C-alpha positions, 0 to 999 in steps of 0.5 A: 600457807593453808590453802584459802577456800571461797564460798559464794552464796547466791541466794539467801541463807539463815544467819545461823549458817552465814555466821558459821561461814563467816567464822570458818578459818580459811574461807573466804565468804561471799554473799551474791544473793542480790545479783544479776545472773550475769553479776552471778556468772562473773562473781562465781569465777574462782569460787571453790563452792557455792551455796544455793537454795531453790532460786538460782539455777546452778546450770551448765553455764554456771558451771563452766564459768566457775572452773574452780568450783568443786561443791555446790551445796543446795541449802534445801531438798529438792535439787531439780534447779542443780544440773546433776550431769553437768556437774558429775562430769566437771566432777563437782561434788552436790550436797543437800539438806533432805533432813533439815525441812522435813517437819516444818514441809510436812507439817505446811502440807498438813496445814494445807489440807485443814484449812482447804477441807474446812474453808479456812480462807474463805471463813477468814475473809467473810467474819472480816467482812463483816458477815456471820454466814455458818452454813456456807462454810461446812467442811470435810472432817479428816477422821475416818477419810483416807490419806492418800500420799504421793511419794513417801520419803522423809516428808511424806512419811512425816505427813502420814504419821500426823494423819494416822494420829487424826485418826485417817487411813492412810495409802501411798504410792512411791515406786522406790519405797519397798511395800513393807517400809509403807506397812512398817509405817501405818500406810497401805502401798497401792498404784496411783490410779487406785490410790487417786479412786479411794482417796479423800485427801491427796497430798503430793511428795514425788519428784518432778517428772523427768520430761516435765509433765505433770502427774495429775493431769486431766487423765488423772482428775477423770479418775480421781474419788468424787470431791476429793482435796488435793494438797500439793507443797512438792513441785508446782510441775507435778500438777496440770493447772488448766486441768486442775481448775476445769476439775474444780469449775466442775465439781470432780475436786473438792479443794485444792491447797497450793504451796507450789506453781509451774512458775514462781511467782504465779502469773496474774492470770495464773488459773488457779490463783484467787479460786474460791476453792483453792488456798495458795501460800507462795512456797513456804514450805521450809519458812520456819525459824527452826528449818532456816536455821538448820538448813543453813547450818547443816549445808554450810556444815556438809560444804566445808567438810567436802572442801577439806576433803571429809567424806560427805553424802552426795547426791547423784545424777538418775542413771 
């Protein structure tokens, strides 16, 4: 009798990927995106594969409950919610889909930058309430300005390419990318302090710090170019929210575009929610139809390939 694999889907998966999973021969697809943590710990028993997005914590306890797990698929780029060390210890392969939502994430970061620079939200709300106040909403022009990209991976590069089309100068900082690669993509590699001091706009595209600390803290905001606009569509932990609020209130920071938060959903008393100089969206970076389709199809394809023993590119824990 041919081997049958149980694939547990713990977070919502796009229809295209779900259909492909259901149609795969020898696969029992179990969709558990509405289950509680307790229910999920029970459902993962006997599962050969687990598919998650950002909502499920694939930690050591979940892996221990899923003793038959051979592969965990992350529908998306970031694997912060997966304990890579525990997966390696238990011999569980981890795969993700770094290519699928690159353009969607880059476009959203750029949309936040434009919306914050031109004060789109405030102007929209003002007009919707019956006002016609053009003088109050004077914005910043992108052409001729400098954009600093903190992180120059796929998404950072895509944002940089769009910035060049807007006639911006592009700086970047990334300890994992050679300076010549930045040059090939029209950017200049610098250290973080120089980037902060010279950039009119700063867009974050870095992974979370290993110790969970903020990359932009009180010290960073102290040296940032006065009036700069910061965009974060990467990781909520990269910004110290209290320090950012202080920089906004003191006028050192010109504006902030946020799609991610140190706690999601953010609490009602979050220091940045509702601030007049903040444009915020509820983690929509990958939320386009095309990106959702591609993410779901690619993660299913990689998980099924891994279950068949075919070679797939895996995510490795940090050394």
